[in-house]
C-alpha positions in Angstrom: 3.0 -16.4 -1.8 6.4 -15.8 -3.2 8.2 -12.7 -4.4 6.6 -12.9 -7.9 3.1 -13.1 -6.4 3.8 -10.0 -4.3 5.1 -8.2 -7.4 1.9 -9.2 -9.4 -0.3 -8.0 -6.5 1.6 -4.7 -6.2 1.4 -4.0 -10.0 -2.4 -4.7 -9.9 -2.8 -2.5 -6.9 -1.2 0.4 -8.7 -3.2 -0.2 -11.9 -5.9 -2.9 -12.0 -6.1 -2.5 -15.8 -2.5 -3.4 -16.5 -2.4 -6.1 -19.1 -1.0 -9.5 -18.1 1.4 -9.2 -21.0 3.0 -6.2 -19.4 3.2 -7.9 -16.0 4.9 -10.8 -17.7 7.4 -8.6 -19.3 8.2 -6.8 -16.1 8.6 -10.0 -14.1 10.4 -12.0 -16.8 7.8 -14.7 -17.1 5.1 -15.7 -19.6 1.6 -14.3 -19.8 0.2 -17.8 -19.2 2.1 -18.0 -15.9 0.8 -14.6 -14.8 -2.7 -15.5 -15.8 -2.4 -18.7 -13.8 -0.9 -17.0 -10.8 -3.6 -14.2 -10.8 -6.3 -16.8 -11.0 -4.7 -18.7 -8.1 -4.5 -15.5 -6.0 -8.2 -14.8 -6.8 -9.1 -18.4 -5.7 -7.2 -18.0 -2.4 -8.9 -14.7 -1.7 -5.7 -12.6 -1.9 -7.2 -10.7 -4.8 -10.8 -10.0 -3.8 -11.7 -7.9 -6.9 -10.6 -5.3 -9.4 -11.7 -1.7 -9.0 -11.2 1.9 -9.8 -10.3 5.0 -7.8 -12.5 8.0 -8.5 -12.2 11.7 -7.6 -15.3 12.4 -5.5 -15.2 16.1 -6.3 -15.4 15.4 -10.1 -18.7 13.5 -9.2 -20.0 16.5 -7.3 -19.0 15.3 -3.8 -16.9 18.2 -2.5 -16.8 17.1 1.1 -15.2 13.8 2.0 -15.1 13.1 5.7 -13.8 10.4 8.0 -16.3 9.9 10.7 -15.8 7.9 13.9 -18.8 6.5 15.8 -19.0 5.5 19.4 -22.0 3.3 20.0 -23.8 1.2 22.6 -21.6 -2.0 22.8 -24.8 -4.2 22.8 -25.7 -2.7 19.4 -22.2 -2.5 18.0 -22.5 -4.9 15.0 -26.1 -4.0 14.3 -25.2 -0.4 14.0 -22.1 -1.1 11.9 -24.2 -3.1 9.4 -26.9 -0.4 9.4 -24.3 2.2 8.4 -23.5 0.2 5.3 -27.0 0.9 4.0 -26.6 4.6 3.6 -25.5 5.7 0.1 -23.5 8.6 1.5 -21.3 6.2 3.4 -18.7 4.7 1.1 -16.6 2.8 3.7 -17.4 1.2 7.0 -14.9 -0.6 9.3 -15.0 -1.7 12.9 -12.1 -0.5 15.0 -10.2 -0.9 18.2 -8.9 2.7 18.1 -10.4 5.9 19.3 -13.8 5.0 17.8 -15.7 1.8 17.6 -16.7 2.3 14.0 -15.0 4.3 11.3 -16.6 5.5 8.0 -15.9 7.6 5.0 -18.8 9.8 4.0 -19.2 11.8 0.7 -21.5 14.8 0.5 -21.9 17.7 -1.9 -21.2 20.4 0.7 -20.9 21.0 4.5 -24.6 21.7 4.8 -25.4 18.2 3.4 -22.8 16.7 5.7 -24.4 18.4 8.8 -27.9 17.3 7.7 -26.7 13.7 7.1 -24.9 13.5 10.5 -28.0 14.9 12.2 -30.1 12.3 10.5 -27.7 9.4 11.3 -27.4 10.6 14.9 -31.0 9.5 15.4 -30.0 5.9 14.9 -30.7 4.2 18.2 -27.5 3.2 20.0 -25.2 5.9 18.5 -23.6 7.7 21.4 -21.1 10.0 19.7 -20.2 11.1 16.2 -16.7 12.5 15.5 -16.3 13.9 11.9 -13.1 15.0 10.3 -13.2 16.6 6.9 -10.4 15.5 4.5 -8.7 18.6 3.1 -6.2 16.7 0.8 -5.4 13.0 0.1 -1.7 12.6 -0.3 -1.7 8.8 -1.0 -4.5 6.5 -2.1 -3.9 2.9 -3.2 
């Protein structure tokens, strides 16, 4: 990847709907070149997809929490995969930090979060659940 590829990726990260003509203008190259570079970045797996960022509260999810899970090491990957199946869980990652698995969970209110965590705590192999409610996101991209 060269500087132009990095610039293309950064512009698409900021706005996945930016027209290639605008990227071409800002990078001093042709739209055809941008289109070709973007396709190449997709084929190489640098660009994995194009998406949107939504406001959970506008969808009725007033509680967004980052939840760490400590699990039985023998069931680590099995539990991580199982967590991806719950609609309330929007993000699942394995970690080497304080917790073995990190998730982002959206619920309508704190009562729903408590109920969900109680339900998920029954999954065999989960040892500890550590929720932290997000009060304000300062950067998201």
